[in-house]
C-alpha positions in Angstrom: -108.5 60.7 -3.0 -104.8 60.1 -2.9 -104.9 58.3 -6.2 -106.8 61.1 -7.9 -104.2 63.6 -6.9 -101.4 61.4 -8.2 -103.2 61.1 -11.6 -103.6 64.8 -11.8 -99.9 65.3 -11.0 -98.9 62.6 -13.5 -101.0 64.4 -16.2 -99.4 67.7 -15.3 -95.9 66.1 -15.8 -97.0 64.7 -19.1 -98.1 68.1 -20.3 -94.9 69.7 -19.0 -92.8 67.1 -20.9 -94.9 67.5 -24.1 -94.5 71.3 -23.8 -90.7 71.1 -23.5 -90.5 68.6 -26.4 -92.6 70.9 -28.5 -90.4 73.9 -27.8 -87.3 71.9 -28.5 -88.7 70.7 -31.9 -89.6 74.3 -32.8 -86.1 75.5 -31.9 -84.5 72.8 -34.0 -86.7 73.5 -37.0 -85.9 77.2 -36.8 -82.2 76.5 -36.4 -82.2 74.3 -39.5 -84.1 76.9 -41.5 -81.7 79.7 -40.5 -78.6 77.6 -41.2 -79.8 76.5 -44.7 -81.2 79.9 -45.7 -77.9 81.5 -46.9 -77.1 83.4 -50.0 -75.5 80.3 -51.5 -78.8 78.3 -51.2 -81.2 81.2 -51.9 -83.7 80.4 -54.6 -83.7 83.0 -57.3 -86.9 85.0 -57.9 -89.4 83.6 -60.4 -88.5 84.5 -64.0 -91.1 86.1 -66.3 -91.4 84.3 -69.6 -93.4 87.1 -71.1 -90.5 88.4 -73.2 -87.2 87.2 -72.0 -83.9 85.4 -72.8 -82.6 82.9 -70.4 -79.1 81.4 -70.2 -78.2 78.2 -68.2 -74.6 77.1 -68.0 -73.5 73.8 -66.6 -70.0 72.3 -66.3 -69.1 68.7 -65.8 -65.7 67.2 -65.1 -64.9 64.4 -67.6 -63.0 61.3 -66.4 -59.9 62.4 -68.4 -59.8 65.7 -66.5 -61.3 67.9 -69.2 -64.4 70.0 -68.5 -67.6 69.8 -70.6 -69.2 73.2 -70.7 -72.9 73.3 -71.8 -74.8 76.6 -72.3 -78.5 76.5 -73.0 -80.2 79.7 -74.4 -84.0 79.9 -74.4 -85.9 82.8 -76.0 -89.5 83.4 -74.7 -92.2 85.6 -76.1 -95.6 85.9 -74.5 -94.9 82.9 -72.2 -94.0 80.6 -75.2 -90.6 79.3 -76.0 -89.7 80.6 -79.5 -86.3 79.1 -79.8 -83.8 77.0 -77.8 -80.1 76.7 -78.5 -77.7 74.3 -76.8 -73.9 74.9 -77.1 -71.4 72.4 -75.8 -67.6 72.7 -75.7 -64.8 70.7 -74.1 -62.3 72.7 -72.2 -58.7 71.4 -71.7 -57.4 70.1 -68.4 -55.5 73.0 -66.7 -53.5 70.6 -64.5 -53.3 70.5 -60.7 -52.2 72.8 -58.0 -51.1 72.3 -54.4 -53.4 73.9 -51.7 -53.9 73.6 -48.0 -57.0 72.1 -46.4 -59.3 74.7 -44.8 -58.0 73.9 -41.4 -54.4 74.4 -42.7 -53.2 71.1 -41.4 -52.1 69.4 -44.6 -51.5 70.0 -48.3 -53.8 68.6 -51.0 -53.6 68.4 -54.7 -56.7 69.7 -56.6 -57.6 70.2 -60.2 -57.3 73.8 -61.4 -60.7 75.3 -62.3 -61.7 77.8 -65.0 -63.1 81.1 -63.9 -66.4 81.8 -65.8 -67.5 85.3 -66.4 -70.7 86.6 -68.0 -71.0 90.0 -69.6 -74.3 91.5 -70.8 -75.0 94.6 -72.8 -78.3 96.2 -73.5 -79.9 96.7 -76.9 -78.4 99.7 -78.7 -80.8 101.9 -80.7 
């Protein structure tokens, strides 16, 4: 009878440990989800291709310091791509500037970046 009581106690310990581990895993998963779900990583809403115009802009730093700017324009009508245009341009190197690290401990030299703005106007009748 003594052994049966020990086995039951051992099983209760196992269940308790499994319960704690399960709770810890759930807490870690929730923490990861909350920390990665910020405005910076938010996924944009689905885009309707019924009748729309989409613009994608990408920039890439070339080895000589210049920036390759590529803009893709897609025109959709009734969920079909009517036309696609790709425009590429090379922007000059703006040089470097001296800034401080985020912790403010040391100065670093970084490449200056272009500010990119988009302006949209509606159709005028």
